[in-house]
C-alpha positions as CSV (number, residue, x, y, z in Angstrom):
1,M,81.3,126.7,58.5
2,T,78.2,129.0,58.2
3,A,75.0,127.1,57.4
4,P,73.7,128.3,54.0
5,K,70.6,130.5,54.0
6,Y,69.0,128.3,51.3
7,K,69.3,124.6,50.7
8,R,68.2,124.4,47.1
9,I,68.4,127.3,44.6
10,L,67.7,128.1,41.0
11,L,70.5,130.3,39.4
12,K,69.4,132.2,36.3
13,L,72.4,133.1,34.1
14,S,72.1,135.1,30.9
15,G,74.1,134.1,27.9
16,E,75.7,137.5,28.0
17,A,77.2,136.6,31.4
18,L,79.5,134.2,29.6
19,M,80.9,136.7,27.2
20,G,83.1,138.6,29.6
21,S,84.6,141.5,27.7
22,D,84.1,139.8,24.4
23,A,81.6,141.0,21.8
24,Y,80.0,137.5,21.6
25,G,80.5,133.9,22.3
26,I,82.0,132.3,25.5
27,N,85.0,133.8,27.3
28,P,87.0,131.0,28.9
29,Q,88.2,133.0,31.9
30,T,84.7,134.3,32.6
31,I,83.0,130.9,32.5
32,A,85.8,129.5,34.7
33,A,85.2,132.3,37.2
34,I,81.5,131.6,37.3
35,C,82.1,127.9,37.8
36,G,84.4,128.7,40.7
37,E,81.7,130.7,42.4
38,I,79.2,127.9,41.9
39,K,81.7,125.4,43.3
40,A,82.1,127.5,46.5
41,V,78.3,127.4,47.0
42,A,78.1,123.7,46.2
43,D,80.8,123.0,48.7
44,M,78.5,124.4,51.3
45,G,76.0,121.6,50.5
46,V,73.6,123.8,48.5
47,E,71.7,122.0,45.7
48,I,71.9,124.1,42.5
49,G,69.8,124.1,39.4
50,V,70.9,126.5,36.6
51,V,68.9,127.9,33.7
52,I,71.0,129.6,31.1
53,G,70.1,132.0,28.3
54,G,71.6,132.1,24.7
55,G,71.9,135.8,24.0
56,N,75.7,135.6,23.5
57,I,75.1,133.3,20.5
58,F,71.6,134.1,19.2
59,R,68.7,136.1,20.6
60,G,65.2,135.2,19.3
61,M,63.8,138.8,19.5
62,A,66.8,140.1,17.5
63,G,66.0,137.5,14.8
64,T,62.4,138.6,14.8
65,A,63.5,142.3,14.3
66,T,65.2,141.3,11.0
67,G,62.0,139.8,9.7
68,M,62.5,136.2,10.8
69,D,59.4,134.2,11.9
70,R,59.2,134.6,15.7
71,A,58.8,130.9,16.5
72,T,61.7,130.0,14.3
73,A,63.9,132.6,15.9
74,D,62.9,131.4,19.4
75,Y,63.8,127.8,18.5
76,M,67.2,129.0,17.3
77,G,67.6,130.8,20.6
78,M,66.8,127.6,22.5
79,L,69.5,125.7,20.6
80,A,71.9,128.5,21.6
81,T,71.1,127.9,25.3
82,V,71.8,124.2,24.8
83,M,75.3,125.1,23.5
84,N,75.9,127.3,26.5
85,A,74.6,124.6,28.9
86,M,77.1,122.1,27.4
87,A,79.9,124.6,27.7
88,L,79.0,125.4,31.3
89,S,78.8,121.7,32.1
90,D,82.3,121.0,30.7
91,A,83.7,124.0,32.5
92,M,82.2,122.7,35.7
93,R,83.8,119.3,35.1
94,Q,87.2,121.0,34.8
95,C,86.8,122.7,38.2
96,G,85.8,119.4,39.9
97,L,82.0,119.7,39.8
98,N,79.6,116.9,38.8
99,A,77.0,118.4,36.4
100,R,74.2,117.1,34.3
101,V,72.5,118.9,31.4
102,Q,68.8,118.4,30.6
103,S,67.1,119.8,27.5
104,A,63.5,120.8,27.1
105,L,63.9,120.0,23.4
106,N,64.4,116.3,22.5
107,I,68.0,115.9,21.2
108,E,69.0,112.7,23.0
109,Q,72.1,112.1,20.9
110,V,73.6,115.2,22.5
111,I,72.0,115.5,26.0
112,E,69.3,113.9,28.0
113,P,65.7,115.2,28.0
114,Y,64.3,117.2,30.9
115,I,62.7,114.8,33.4
116,R,61.6,116.4,36.6
117,G,62.0,113.3,38.8
118,K,65.5,112.6,37.5
119,A,66.5,116.3,37.9
120,I,65.4,116.2,41.6
121,R,67.3,113.0,42.1
122,Y,70.5,114.5,40.6
123,L,70.1,117.5,43.0
124,E,69.7,115.2,46.0
125,E,72.9,113.4,44.9
126,G,74.8,116.7,45.0
127,K,75.0,117.1,41.2
128,I,74.5,120.5,39.5
129,V,71.6,120.4,37.0
130,I,71.8,122.7,34.0
131,F,68.5,123.2,32.2
132,G,68.8,124.0,28.5
133,A,66.4,125.0,25.7
134,G,64.2,127.2,28.0
135,T,60.7,125.9,28.4
136,G,60.9,124.1,25.0
137,N,58.2,126.5,23.7
138,P,58.5,129.6,21.6
139,F,57.2,133.0,22.9
140,F,58.6,132.2,26.4
141,T,61.8,133.7,27.8
142,T,64.5,131.9,29.7
143,D,63.4,134.0,32.7
144,T,60.1,132.2,32.5
145,A,62.0,128.9,32.2
146,A,63.9,129.8,35.4
147,A,60.6,130.4,37.3
148,L,59.1,127.2,35.9
149,R,62.1,125.0,36.6
150,G,62.6,126.6,40.0
151,S,59.0,125.8,40.9
152,E,59.2,122.3,39.6
153,I,62.3,121.3,41.5
154,G,61.2,123.0,44.7
155,A,63.8,125.7,44.8
156,E,63.6,128.1,47.7
157,I,64.7,131.1,45.7
158,V,65.6,132.2,42.2
159,L,68.9,134.1,41.9
160,K,68.8,136.2,38.8
161,A,72.3,137.2,37.7
162,T,72.5,140.5,35.8
163,K,74.9,143.3,34.8
164,V,73.5,145.7,37.5
165,D,73.4,145.4,41.2
166,G,69.6,145.1,41.6
167,I,66.3,146.6,40.5
168,Y,66.1,150.4,40.0
169,T,63.3,152.8,39.5
170,A,64.7,153.4,36.0
171,D,67.7,152.3,33.9
172,P,70.7,153.6,36.0
173,K,72.8,153.8,32.8
174,K,70.3,156.3,31.3
175,D,68.9,158.0,34.3
176,A,71.3,159.3,36.9
177,S,68.5,159.9,39.4
178,A,67.4,156.3,39.4
179,T,67.3,154.7,42.8
180,K,67.8,151.1,43.8
181,F,65.3,149.0,45.7
182,D,66.7,146.8,48.5
183,T,63.4,145.0,48.7
184,I,60.2,145.2,46.6
185,T,57.0,143.1,46.3
186,F,55.9,141.2,43.3
187,D,52.8,143.4,43.0
188,D,54.9,146.6,43.0
189,V,57.2,145.1,40.3
190,M,54.3,144.4,38.1
191,I,52.4,147.7,38.8
192,K,55.6,149.7,38.1
193,N,56.3,147.6,35.0
194,L,59.9,147.1,36.0
195,R,61.6,145.1,33.2
196,I,64.3,143.2,35.0
197,M,62.4,140.0,34.3
198,D,59.3,139.4,32.2
199,Q,55.9,139.5,33.8
200,T,55.2,135.8,33.2
201,A,58.2,134.9,35.3
202,F,57.3,137.3,38.1
203,A,53.7,135.9,38.1
204,L,54.9,132.3,38.3
205,C,57.3,133.1,41.2
206,K,54.6,135.0,43.0
207,E,52.0,132.2,42.6
208,N,54.5,129.6,43.9
209,K,55.8,131.9,46.8
210,M,59.3,131.7,45.4
211,P,61.3,134.9,46.1
212,I,63.8,136.3,43.6
213,I,67.1,138.1,44.3
214,V,68.4,140.2,41.4
215,F,72.2,140.8,41.7
216,N,75.3,141.7,39.8
217,I,77.2,138.6,38.5
218,K,80.2,140.7,37.6
219,E,81.0,141.3,41.2
220,R,82.8,138.1,42.1
221,G,81.7,136.4,45.3
222,N,78.1,137.7,45.2
223,I,76.5,134.2,44.9
224,L,78.4,133.0,48.0
225,R,77.6,136.2,49.9
226,I,73.8,135.7,49.2
227,L,74.0,132.1,50.5
228,K,75.7,133.3,53.6
229,G,72.8,135.6,54.3
230,E,74.3,139.0,53.2
231,K,71.9,141.5,51.7
232,I,73.0,141.6,48.1
233,G,71.1,143.1,45.2
234,T,67.3,143.4,45.4
235,L,64.9,140.9,47.0
236,V,61.5,140.5,45.4
237,S,59.0,138.7,47.6
């Protein structure tokens, strides 16, 4: 078996990644397929942390746009990520993975709180750790949570799953002339104001020398290909 390129990773999944072709919510076939991909990587001996968004249930910025208080909307979004984390954990159980969910918000009757040392111990034991509730603070995205948790657990890389196959000079759906970057530096991403992740997340990853790969989650097998060393998506380093 090929040795994995990375020993410990942080996988960032958007809530929308769980929807499949549905308009909202969680598509059972889609979440099962994602868990199958994660299992293939875990079977290589890779330690996996997951940060998940909540946009398939509630998006804080959308709530703000309708006149809701921003902090209230963001807390509602955090609770949506907890629901997704629980659903993902259960789907992992069904495919034979041992997963633990930790929340940045204190809801111990439902799931355990985020404790860095315990999360690292779970990873060392071969368990998947799913981090819910973002950073636990309003005004920060789950991308920033991914950069933060990745740094805290000592992940070698952040794998940012999206609906496109990398970072482009412009939105490829709107601009036919947009070209894809195979590699790009953190400085160039911030100078060009490329919006694939927020600037705080990029700054955290840059400061902690933790590269990011942006890739298409809809193309099955991409996570495994990345761990085998294939050049998939865009590498930010």
